[in-house]
N, C-alpha and C positions, 0 to 999 in steps of 0.2 A: 098448372101450378108447378109441376116438376120443372117445366121449362123456365119459369120465373125463378125458381130456386137455383137452377143451374146457372142462369144468366147472372143472378145476384152473386153467386159464388165466383163466377168468372170475373165479374167486376171487382169483387173484393180482392181476389188474387192479383188482378192487374194493378189495383191501387197499392197493394202491399209490395208488389214487385217494383213498381215505380218509385215508391218512397225509399225502398232499399237502394235502388239505382241512384237516387238523389243523394242518399246518405253516403254511398260509395264515392260519388263525384265530390261531395263535400270533403270527405276524408282525403281524397287524392289532391284536391285543391289546397287543403290545409297542409298536407305533407309538402307540396311544392312551395307553399308560402314559407313554411318553416325552413326548408333548404335555402330559399332565396334570402331569408332574413339572416340565417347563419352565415351564408356567403358574404353578405354585406357587412356583418359584424367582423368577420375575419379580415375582409379587405380593409375596413376602417382601422382595425388594430395594426395591420401590416403597414398601412400608410403612416399612421401615427408613430409607430416604432421607427420606420425608415426616416421620417422627418426629424425625430429627436436625435437619431444617430448622425444624420447629416449636420444638424445644428452643433452637436458636440464636436464633430470633426472640424467644422469651420471655426469654432471657438479655439480648438487646439491649434489650428493653423495660424489663426490671428495671434494667439499668445506666442507661438514660436517666432513669427515675423517680428512682433514687438520686442521680444527678447533679443533677436538678432540685431535689430536696429539699435537697441539700447547698448548692447555689447560693442557694436561697431563704433558708435558715437564715443563710447568710453575709450576705445583704442585710438581714435582719430583726434579727439579733442586736444591731447597734449601736443600733437604735431601742429594743429591749427594755432594753438597758443604760441608755440615756438616760432612759426612763420610770421605771425603778427608782430611778435616782439622784434624779430630780425628786420622786418619791414620798417618798423618805427625807428630802429637804430640807423638803418640805411638812409631813411628820409632825413634824419638829423645830420648825418655826415654829408649828405648831398646839398643841403640848404645853402651853405656858404658858397659852394661852387656855382650853384644856380644864380645866387645873388651877384657873384663876381661876373659871371657871363652876362647877366642882364646889365650890370653897370658898364661893362666893356662894349657891348653891342649898341646900347642906346645912343651914345654920342656918335657912333659910326653911322647909324641909321639917320640921325638928325643931320649929320654932315653930308651924307649921301643925298638926302632930300634937298639940302641947300645947294649942292652942286648940280643936281639934275634939273631943278626948277628953271634956271635960265635957259638950259638947253631945250627943255620942253616948250618953253615960251617961244624960243626962236623957231622951233619946228612948226608950231601953230601959226606963227606969222608967215613962214615960208609957204605953207599949204594955203593960207588965205590969199597970198599974192598970186599963187598959181591958179587958184580958183577965179580970182578977179580977172587975170589975163585970159584965161580960157573963156570966160563969159564975154569978154570984149571981142574975141574972135568969132563968136557965133553971130549969125545974121539976126537982125532984129525981127521980132515976131509981131 
């Protein structure tokens, strides 16, 4: 009976020691889980903060670029308007000269065509005669 009592006591101590070990493991796992969870929260907060900072910087850069373009356009627009006005004036001044040149050249080109046509016809006839004479010299096939 003493042996049974000692064996029961040993079993009871083993069970108690085992449940304490499980409890320690559970506490260690819980502690690791808490650290991992805290790390993930910190990482998420850092990523969110960095992303917001980057978005703000991009917005600031975009606003700066738009302001630069707007200011540049405001500076250049008077020059563009001036160049367009001067081009329109120049076009109006040149129109009579172009019309005069056209009126002068058109009769010359018509006259040139009238003079060249007989010469071109004569050359065509000459080449045709040369072709006919060359063909007459070839032996029959």
